[in-house]
C-alpha positions in Angstrom: 0.0 0.0 -0.1 1.2 3.4 -0.7 -0.5 6.9 -1.4 0.7 10.3 -2.9 -1.0 13.4 -1.6 -0.6 16.1 -4.2 -1.0 20.1 -2.8 -1.2 22.0 -5.7 -1.4 25.7 -6.5 -4.4 26.8 -9.2 -2.6 27.2 -12.6 0.6 25.0 -11.7 -0.9 22.0 -13.6 -1.1 20.0 -10.5 -4.2 18.1 -11.5 -2.7 17.3 -14.7 0.4 15.9 -13.1 -1.8 13.9 -10.7 -3.9 12.4 -13.1 -1.3 11.3 -15.4 0.8 9.6 -12.4 -2.4 8.0 -11.3 -2.6 6.7 -15.0 1.1 5.2 -14.8 1.0 3.4 -11.6 -2.8 2.2 -11.8 -3.7 4.0 -8.9 -7.0 5.5 -7.7 -7.2 9.2 -8.3 -9.4 10.9 -5.5 -10.0 14.5 -5.4 -13.0 16.6 -4.3 -15.5 15.2 -6.8 -14.9 11.4 -5.4 -15.0 12.7 -1.8 -18.1 14.9 -2.2 -19.8 11.5 -3.7 -19.2 9.9 -0.2 -20.5 13.0 1.8 -23.7 13.2 0.1 -24.1 9.3 0.8 -24.3 10.6 4.7 -26.2 13.7 4.1 -23.7 16.1 3.6 -24.9 17.8 0.5 -23.5 21.4 1.0 -19.8 19.9 1.1 -18.8 21.6 -2.0 -20.7 25.0 -1.4 -19.1 24.9 2.4 -15.7 24.5 1.3 -15.7 26.8 -1.5 -17.1 29.9 0.8 -14.5 32.5 0.8 -13.6 33.0 4.4 -15.5 29.9 5.9 -12.5 28.2 7.3 -11.0 31.0 8.8 -13.6 31.5 11.4 -15.0 29.3 14.2 -18.0 27.5 13.0 -19.3 24.0 14.4 -20.4 22.7 11.0 -16.9 23.3 9.8 -15.5 21.5 12.5 -18.1 18.6 12.0 -17.4 18.4 8.5 -13.4 18.2 8.8 -13.9 15.5 11.3 -16.0 13.6 8.9 -13.6 14.6 6.2 -10.4 13.1 7.9 -12.2 10.0 8.6 -13.2 9.6 4.8 -9.7 10.1 3.9 -8.3 7.5 6.2 -11.0 4.7 5.0 -10.0 5.6 1.3 -6.1 5.3 2.1 -7.0 1.8 3.2 -9.0 0.8 -0.2 -6.0 0.9 -2.5 -3.1 2.8 -3.9 -4.5 6.0 -4.5 -3.3 9.8 -5.5 -5.2 12.2 -3.2 -5.5 15.7 -4.8 -6.0 18.5 -1.9 -8.2 18.4 1.1 -5.4 18.7 3.5 -4.4 15.3 2.8 -0.9 16.2 3.4 -1.4 17.4 6.9 -3.4 14.4 8.1 -1.2 12.1 6.6 2.2 13.3 7.3 3.5 10.8 9.9 3.0 7.7 7.8 5.6 5.6 6.3 3.8 4.6 3.1 2.5 8.2 1.9 4.5 10.7 -0.1 3.6 14.1 0.5 3.8 16.5 -2.8 3.3 20.2 -3.5 3.2 21.4 -7.1 3.6 25.2 -7.3 4.5 28.0 -10.1 5.2 31.7 -10.3 2.0 33.7 -9.8 2.3 35.5 -13.4 2.6 31.9 -15.1 -0.3 30.6 -13.2 -2.4 33.2 -14.4 -1.4 33.0 -17.8 -2.1 29.2 -17.8 -5.9 30.0 -16.8 -6.0 32.5 -19.4 -4.5 30.0 -22.3 -6.5 27.3 -21.2 -9.8 29.3 -21.3 -10.3 29.2 -17.5 -10.6 32.7 -17.3 -11.5 35.6 -19.9 -9.0 37.9 -19.1 -5.8 38.2 -17.4 -7.1 40.4 -14.5 -9.9 37.9 -13.9 -7.4 34.9 -14.2 -5.3 36.8 -11.3 -8.3 37.3 -9.3 -8.9 33.5 -9.6 -5.3 32.5 -8.9 -5.3 34.9 -5.5 -9.1 33.7 -4.6 -8.0 29.9 -4.8 -4.9 30.4 -2.7 -6.9 32.3 0.1 -9.2 29.2 0.2 -6.7 26.7 0.3 -4.6 28.5 3.0 -7.8 29.4 5.2 -8.6 25.8 5.1 -5.4 24.2 6.1 -4.3 26.6 8.2 -7.6 26.8 10.3 -7.7 23.0 10.8 -4.4 21.4 10.7 -1.0 22.1 12.7 0.7 22.5 9.2 0.6 25.4 6.9 -0.6 25.1 3.5 2.3 27.0 2.1 5.1 25.7 4.1 7.4 23.7 2.2 8.9 21.9 5.1 5.3 20.0 5.2 6.1 17.9 2.2 8.7 15.4 1.2 8.7 16.8 -2.5 8.1 20.2 -3.8 7.8 20.9 -7.5 8.0 24.0 -9.5 6.7 23.7 -13.0 8.2 27.0 -13.7 11.1 25.0 -13.9 10.2 21.5 -14.0 7.9 20.4 -17.0 5.0 18.7 -16.0 6.1 15.7 -17.9 9.5 15.3 -16.0 7.1 15.9 -12.7 5.1 12.7 -13.6 8.6 10.8 -14.1 9.6 11.9 -10.6 6.6 11.0 -8.9 6.0 7.7 -10.7 9.6 6.8 -9.8 9.4 8.1 -6.2 6.1 6.0 -5.7 7.7 2.6 -6.9 10.7 3.3 -4.7 8.5 3.4 -1.7 6.5 0.3 -2.6 9.7 -1.5 -2.9 11.7 -0.2 0.0 8.8 -0.6 2.7 10.1 2.1 4.8 10.3 1.1 8.5 10.1 4.8 9.9 6.7 6.3 10.7 3.5 4.9 11.6 1.7 2.4 9.4 -1.4 3.4 7.4 -2.6 0.0 8.5 -2.8 1.1 12.1 -5.5 3.7 11.3 -8.8 3.2 12.5 -11.4 2.9 10.2 -15.4 3.1 10.6 -16.5 0.0 8.9 -19.6 1.5 7.5 -17.8 4.3 6.3 -15.5 2.1 4.6 -18.2 0.1 2.6 -19.3 3.5 1.3 -15.7 4.4 0.4 -15.3 1.2 -1.3 -18.7 1.5 -3.4 -17.4 5.1 -4.8 -14.0 3.9 -5.3 -14.9 0.7 -7.1 -17.5 2.5 -9.1 -14.8 5.0 -10.7 -12.0 3.7 -13.3 -8.7 3.5 -12.4 
């Protein structure tokens, strides 16, 4: 069993890299859409809206605390299901002490990220692209900084930091594939084991139904 968490800046092509690595390795790709399917099964129909509300995570709210607690339980059940790549959702902070986990951050210079959104038609103008990048950074920073002991933009929280301003996505994919295969073979002896995590059996069944229903 091994897991890669990918924390990425908007416009850094982290989602593309994660998807291509998952395809290379035959790992399950888990993103917010996958997790939302589990949340909906348990009545959390407002997960996406709550997560994307500007400033929500920076302020105390009982619903936030409940939702993040459930999110952590979902992630724990998912990492027990199979080899997988977890995109975002603060996965690196939750799983940082586990031996089988590779925590990766994908980043890029601000202007390059905004330009990527413009070229990929995710924004109609450069000014809008820049605002989308700023808002995304704010949301992700608020979420991680409010709910975990790690900071979203702290490079010391990661095993590998890749700047796509200098490293091409293709090379990043090669690096992550090689790193994952090394972890699989080496069977690290330091750190906690994912096998020791306590899993809710009912939640595990729901996670299995979602993951088994999506392509690898």
